[in-house]
Each structure stands twice: as C-alpha cells, then as structure tokens.
C-alpha positions as CSV (number, residue, x, y, z in Angstrom):
1,M,22.1,34.5,22.4
2,R,18.7,35.3,20.2
3,W,20.6,33.8,17.2
4,N,21.5,30.8,19.2
5,R,18.4,29.8,20.3
6,R,16.5,30.5,16.7
7,Y,18.5,28.1,15.1
8,A,19.8,25.6,17.7
9,P,16.8,23.1,16.7
10,Y,18.3,22.9,13.2
11,L,21.6,22.4,14.6
12,F,20.3,19.3,16.8
13,I,18.7,17.9,13.3
14,A,21.7,18.5,11.2
15,P,23.9,15.7,11.6
16,F,20.7,13.2,10.7
17,F,20.7,15.4,7.6
18,V,24.0,15.3,6.9
19,L,24.7,11.4,7.3
20,F,21.4,10.7,5.3
21,F,22.7,12.5,2.5
22,V,26.5,11.1,2.5
23,F,24.8,7.6,3.3
24,S,21.8,7.5,1.3
25,L,21.0,10.5,-1.2
26,F,24.8,11.0,-2.7
27,P,25.5,6.9,-3.6
28,L,21.6,6.8,-5.2
29,A,22.4,9.7,-7.0
30,F,26.1,8.7,-8.0
31,S,24.8,5.3,-9.0
32,M,22.5,6.6,-11.3
33,Y,25.0,8.9,-12.8
34,L,27.3,6.4,-13.4
35,S,25.0,4.4,-14.9
36,F,25.6,6.4,-17.9
37,H,29.1,6.0,-17.9
38,Q,32.2,3.5,-18.4
39,W,34.5,3.3,-15.5
40,D,37.0,1.4,-14.0
41,A,37.7,2.4,-10.5
42,A,41.1,1.4,-10.1
43,R,41.7,3.9,-13.0
44,G,40.5,6.9,-11.0
45,L,37.9,9.0,-12.0
46,E,39.3,10.7,-14.5
47,A,38.8,7.3,-16.7
48,M,35.1,8.0,-16.6
49,R,33.6,8.0,-20.2
50,W,30.1,9.0,-21.2
51,V,28.0,6.0,-22.6
52,G,24.2,7.1,-22.6
53,V,22.2,4.2,-22.1
54,D,24.7,1.4,-23.6
55,N,24.9,0.3,-20.1
56,Y,21.5,-0.7,-20.1
57,L,21.6,-2.2,-23.2
58,S,24.3,-4.4,-22.6
59,A,23.3,-5.5,-19.3
60,L,19.1,-6.4,-20.5
61,T,21.0,-8.0,-23.5
62,D,23.7,-10.2,-21.4
63,P,22.8,-13.8,-21.3
64,W,24.0,-13.8,-17.9
65,F,21.3,-11.4,-16.7
66,R,18.4,-13.0,-18.3
67,K,19.6,-16.6,-16.3
68,S,20.0,-14.3,-13.2
69,L,16.7,-13.0,-13.3
70,Y,15.4,-16.1,-14.2
71,N,17.2,-17.7,-11.2
72,T,16.1,-14.8,-8.9
73,V,11.9,-15.1,-9.5
74,W,12.4,-18.8,-9.5
75,L,14.2,-18.4,-5.9
76,A,11.3,-15.5,-5.1
77,L,8.3,-18.0,-5.5
78,A,9.7,-21.1,-4.4
79,A,10.9,-19.4,-0.8
80,G,8.4,-17.1,-0.5
81,I,5.1,-18.5,-1.4
82,P,5.8,-21.4,1.1
83,Q,7.2,-19.1,3.8
84,H,3.2,-17.6,3.5
85,L,1.5,-20.7,3.5
86,V,3.1,-22.2,6.5
87,A,3.2,-18.6,8.4
88,L,-0.1,-17.9,8.4
89,P,-1.4,-20.9,9.7
90,L,1.5,-21.5,12.1
91,A,0.2,-17.8,13.6
92,Y,-3.0,-18.7,14.0
93,L,-2.2,-21.8,15.6
94,I,0.0,-20.0,18.2
95,H,-2.4,-17.3,18.7
96,T,-5.5,-19.9,19.3
97,Q,-3.9,-23.1,20.8
98,L,-0.2,-22.0,22.6
99,R,-0.8,-18.8,24.4
100,K,1.2,-20.2,27.7
101,S,3.9,-20.9,25.3
102,R,3.4,-18.3,23.0
103,N,6.5,-16.4,23.3
104,F,8.9,-19.2,23.5
105,V,7.6,-20.5,20.2
106,I,7.6,-17.7,18.6
107,G,11.1,-16.7,19.6
108,A,12.3,-19.9,18.7
109,Y,10.5,-19.7,15.0
110,F,12.0,-15.3,14.7
111,L,16.0,-16.6,15.7
112,P,16.7,-17.6,12.1
113,Y,15.8,-14.2,11.1
114,I,18.2,-12.3,13.6
115,T,21.0,-14.5,13.1
116,S,23.4,-13.5,10.6
117,S,23.0,-14.8,7.3
118,V,26.6,-15.6,6.9
119,A,26.6,-17.8,9.6
120,I,23.3,-19.5,8.6
121,A,24.6,-20.0,5.2
122,L,27.9,-21.3,6.6
123,I,26.0,-24.1,8.8
124,F,23.8,-25.1,5.8
125,S,26.9,-25.5,3.7
126,T,28.1,-28.0,6.5
127,L,24.5,-30.1,6.7
128,L,24.1,-30.2,3.1
129,S,27.7,-31.3,2.5
130,K,28.1,-34.4,0.2
131,D,30.6,-36.3,2.0
132,F,30.0,-35.3,5.7
133,G,26.4,-33.9,5.8
134,V,23.9,-34.4,8.5
135,V,21.1,-34.5,5.7
136,N,22.3,-36.9,3.5
137,A,23.4,-39.1,6.2
138,A,19.8,-38.9,7.3
139,L,18.2,-39.5,4.0
140,G,21.0,-42.1,3.3
141,T,21.9,-40.8,0.0
142,N,24.8,-38.9,-1.6
143,I,23.5,-36.3,-3.1
144,D,25.9,-33.3,-4.5
145,W,23.4,-30.7,-2.9
146,L,25.6,-27.7,-3.7
147,G,27.5,-28.8,-6.6
148,S,24.8,-30.1,-8.9
149,A,23.0,-27.9,-11.3
150,D,19.3,-29.8,-10.2
151,Y,19.6,-29.8,-6.4
152,T,21.6,-26.1,-5.6
153,K,18.5,-23.7,-6.4
154,P,16.3,-25.6,-4.2
155,A,18.8,-26.2,-1.5
156,V,19.2,-22.4,-1.6
157,A,15.4,-21.8,-1.5
158,I,15.1,-24.1,1.5
159,V,17.5,-22.1,3.1
160,V,15.9,-18.7,2.8
161,F,12.4,-20.2,3.6
162,W,13.6,-21.3,7.3
163,R,15.1,-17.8,7.6
164,Y,12.0,-16.1,6.8
165,V,9.7,-18.0,8.1
166,G,9.5,-16.9,11.5
167,W,9.4,-13.6,10.8
168,N,6.1,-13.4,8.8
169,A,4.6,-15.6,11.1
170,L,5.4,-13.1,14.1
171,L,4.0,-10.0,11.7
172,Y,0.7,-12.1,11.4
173,L,0.6,-12.8,15.4
174,T,0.9,-9.2,15.9
175,A,-1.8,-8.6,13.4
176,L,-4.3,-11.2,14.9
177,Q,-3.6,-10.3,18.5
178,G,-5.5,-6.4,17.3
179,I,-8.2,-8.2,16.3
180,D,-11.1,-7.5,18.7
181,K,-11.6,-10.6,20.5
182,E,-15.8,-10.0,21.0
183,I,-15.7,-10.6,17.0
184,Y,-14.7,-14.0,18.0
185,E,-16.8,-14.6,20.7
186,A,-19.9,-13.3,18.8
187,A,-19.0,-16.0,16.2
188,R,-18.8,-18.9,18.4
189,I,-22.1,-18.3,19.7
190,D,-23.7,-17.9,16.3
191,G,-22.3,-21.5,16.1
192,A,-19.0,-20.8,14.0
193,S,-16.3,-23.5,13.9
194,S,-12.6,-22.6,14.1
195,W,-12.3,-23.0,10.4
196,Q,-15.0,-20.4,9.9
197,Q,-13.9,-18.1,12.4
198,F,-10.5,-18.1,10.2
199,R,-11.9,-18.0,6.8
200,D,-14.6,-15.6,7.5
201,I,-12.9,-13.2,10.5
202,S,-8.9,-13.4,10.6
203,L,-8.3,-13.7,7.0
204,P,-10.3,-10.1,6.0
205,M,-9.1,-8.6,9.2
206,L,-5.4,-9.9,8.4
207,R,-5.8,-8.3,4.4
208,P,-3.8,-5.5,5.1
209,M,-0.5,-7.5,7.1
210,I,-0.8,-10.3,4.4
211,Y,-0.4,-7.6,1.7
212,L,2.6,-5.6,4.3
213,A,4.2,-9.4,5.0
214,V,4.1,-10.3,0.8
215,T,5.5,-7.0,-0.4
216,L,8.7,-7.3,2.1
217,T,8.8,-10.9,0.9
218,L,9.0,-10.0,-2.9
219,I,11.6,-6.9,-1.8
220,F,13.7,-8.9,0.2
221,N,13.8,-12.3,-2.2
222,L,14.2,-10.4,-5.7
223,Q,17.2,-8.9,-3.7
224,L,18.5,-12.3,-2.4
225,F,22.5,-12.3,-2.3
226,E,24.3,-13.5,1.0
227,E,22.5,-17.0,1.1
228,P,23.4,-17.9,-2.7
229,F,26.6,-16.2,-2.8
230,I,28.1,-18.1,0.1
231,L,26.3,-21.6,0.2
232,T,27.6,-21.8,-3.8
233,G,30.7,-20.5,-3.0
234,A,31.5,-22.5,0.3
235,S,32.4,-25.8,-0.9
236,G,34.4,-27.7,-3.5
237,A,32.5,-28.2,-6.5
238,A,30.1,-25.8,-5.7
239,R,32.8,-23.3,-6.1
240,E,32.1,-21.1,-9.2
241,A,33.6,-17.8,-8.7
242,G,30.5,-17.3,-6.2
243,L,27.9,-17.5,-9.0
244,G,25.7,-19.7,-8.2
245,G,27.2,-22.9,-8.5
246,V,27.8,-25.2,-11.2
247,G,26.3,-23.5,-14.4
248,Q,25.4,-20.5,-12.4
249,S,22.3,-22.2,-11.6
250,A,21.6,-20.4,-8.3
251,M,23.0,-16.8,-9.7
252,T,20.8,-13.9,-8.8
253,T,20.7,-10.7,-10.3
254,A,22.2,-9.1,-7.1
255,M,25.0,-11.8,-7.8
256,F,25.5,-11.0,-10.9
257,M,25.7,-7.5,-10.4
258,Y,28.1,-7.9,-7.8
259,H,30.3,-9.9,-10.5
260,L,30.3,-7.0,-12.6
261,A,31.6,-4.4,-10.4
262,F,33.8,-6.1,-8.3
263,S,35.3,-9.2,-10.7
264,D,35.3,-7.6,-14.0
265,G,35.3,-3.8,-13.2
266,N,32.6,-2.7,-14.9
267,F,30.8,-0.4,-12.3
268,G,29.1,1.4,-15.2
269,T,26.8,-1.7,-16.0
270,A,26.3,-3.1,-12.5
271,S,24.8,0.7,-11.5
272,A,22.8,0.4,-14.6
273,L,21.7,-3.1,-13.3
274,S,21.0,-2.2,-10.1
275,W,18.5,0.4,-11.3
276,I,16.8,-2.1,-13.8
277,L,16.4,-4.5,-10.5
278,F,14.9,-1.5,-8.9
279,A,12.2,-0.6,-11.4
280,I,11.5,-4.4,-11.9
281,I,10.6,-4.6,-8.1
282,A,9.2,-1.3,-8.3
283,S,6.8,-2.6,-10.9
284,L,6.0,-6.0,-9.2
285,T,5.3,-4.2,-5.8
286,W,2.7,-2.0,-7.9
287,V,0.7,-5.1,-9.4
288,N,0.9,-6.2,-5.9
289,S,-0.5,-3.3,-4.2
290,K,-3.7,-3.7,-7.2
291,L,-4.2,-7.4,-6.3
292,F,-4.4,-6.4,-2.4
293,G,-6.2,-3.2,-3.3
294,R,-3.1,-1.2,-1.4
295,G,-4.0,-3.2,1.6
296,S,-7.4,-1.3,2.8
297,G,-10.7,-1.4,2.0
298,N,-13.0,-4.9,2.9
299,L,-11.1,-5.1,6.3
300,G,-14.0,-5.8,8.4
301,P,-15.0,-9.8,8.8
302,H,-17.9,-11.1,6.1
C-alpha cells in the first residue's frame, strides 16, 4: 500500500508523457534522423541508406524549392499584413462603438477561423469558378481565378485573409478589454481625441499582443498547405498534381514537401526540407521578437 501511494502520482501522469513521446518527440527525432537518409517507405526500413547532408543540399538547390519559398513568403505577406491592418481598427471599433452587439459581431468574424479549412477552400473554389462563380457574375468578368498564373496567388491570399482576420481581431479585442478604463477617462478629461487615445494609449498598451498576433500569423502563413492545395486542385485547369495550379504559381513549401514525400516517395529530402522550413520560421520569429523588443517594455501609454 505504501508503494502504491508513493508512485500513484507518476502513474496518473504517465499517459500524458507516453502520448507526448509517441506523437511528438518520436516523430521529431525520426524526422531529423530521416533527413540524413535516403528512404522509400514502400521498400521498408531495410532500404534506408545514409547520405549525410545530401538531402539538405538537394532541397536547397532544387528550383521548385526556390519557387515554393518565394510563393510562401509572397502569400505570408499578402495575406498577413492586411489581416492586422484590418483586425486592429476593427477590434478598436467593436470595443468602443459596438458594445451591445460585440459578441455577435466578433462571433461572426471568428466563425471562419473555426470552420474546416477544407470546407472553406471548397466553398471559395465554387465562388471563384470561371464558368459559374458568384465573383465573376458580380464583376461581370470571365476571369479564371484558380487556373491562371496571374490570379491564383491573389485568390489564395484573399481566402487566407478572410479566414484569419477574425482570429486576430479577437486577440486585439481581448487585449483592449484588459486596458484600464480610467486611463481613457483621464485622457478624455485632458481633451484627447479618439485618434489620440488610440495612438497614445491603445497602441502602446497593445504592443505585447501585436507581437504575439504577428508572430502567430507569421508561423501560420509560412506553413500554408490546406487552402492553396485544395483551391488549386479542386477545379479543371487549376488541377496540376495539387502543386499550386498552372506553373506552380501558388505552390507553397509545405505543398512541395508533401509532393516530395507522397508523390516522389523521397521521404529523406522531404524531412530535410521540413527542418529547413523550421529554421526559416525560427529565424524570422527571432527577427520579429527583436523588432518588437520581445513584446515587453515600454508598455505604458506615452
């Protein structure tokens, strides 16, 4: 009985650590190990062969990697920057002007975030259809949004923007609600306008949340997969092995990684590419933390 009482807490928490090891630590370690080997999963583990850093060199020198990286950064900026330029004023408007309908409005904007990305992509593939899409009907045009190299990336960026702008607005609204109302009241007594209150009180106080929101957007957008994969593989001319439509115009790095592993059977290079992408994301996140001063300091209004 004494032994059971002593080790009972460890037995209760053991399932978490077992699951964490099986589904988190082991896949990471195996991916790192695999990145230094050439391996076709269809041939079994005995076919694994050590190649050193050849997989990394192969990934870095592949023209498709450079194209996918360019597309990924383009989409991350084109979809990410407008998210915050819209979400921050929107959150401030909801916080100051729409108090009675706040829950309904933020719920409506947040709904796309919790909706399945597959469902969203399929809906937009219909809306953007060249022949019977609502967008072309409204504009009176016949643009092939998902089958043209010129329009595919902007179309994907619009979908990503639409999905995540509500999430960022919710983050900013939560932070705004945590600011002491007495600060605004004192500013109003001193004659500060709404713009001055936003500029001199809200923005400085929101700095940690802006850092968090921008960092999350950066991480999410650099790992884009579902939206471009489904949108560019869901209709006629857009379908080109699911690799970003015509000329791989919207092929992201995550999509290229998927192609290497499951189309070419080159799991070693795909694993190496995943670690290269991780290094890129970690580096940009570090740069972002430096730009924002790690989201701390100078938190008070000026």
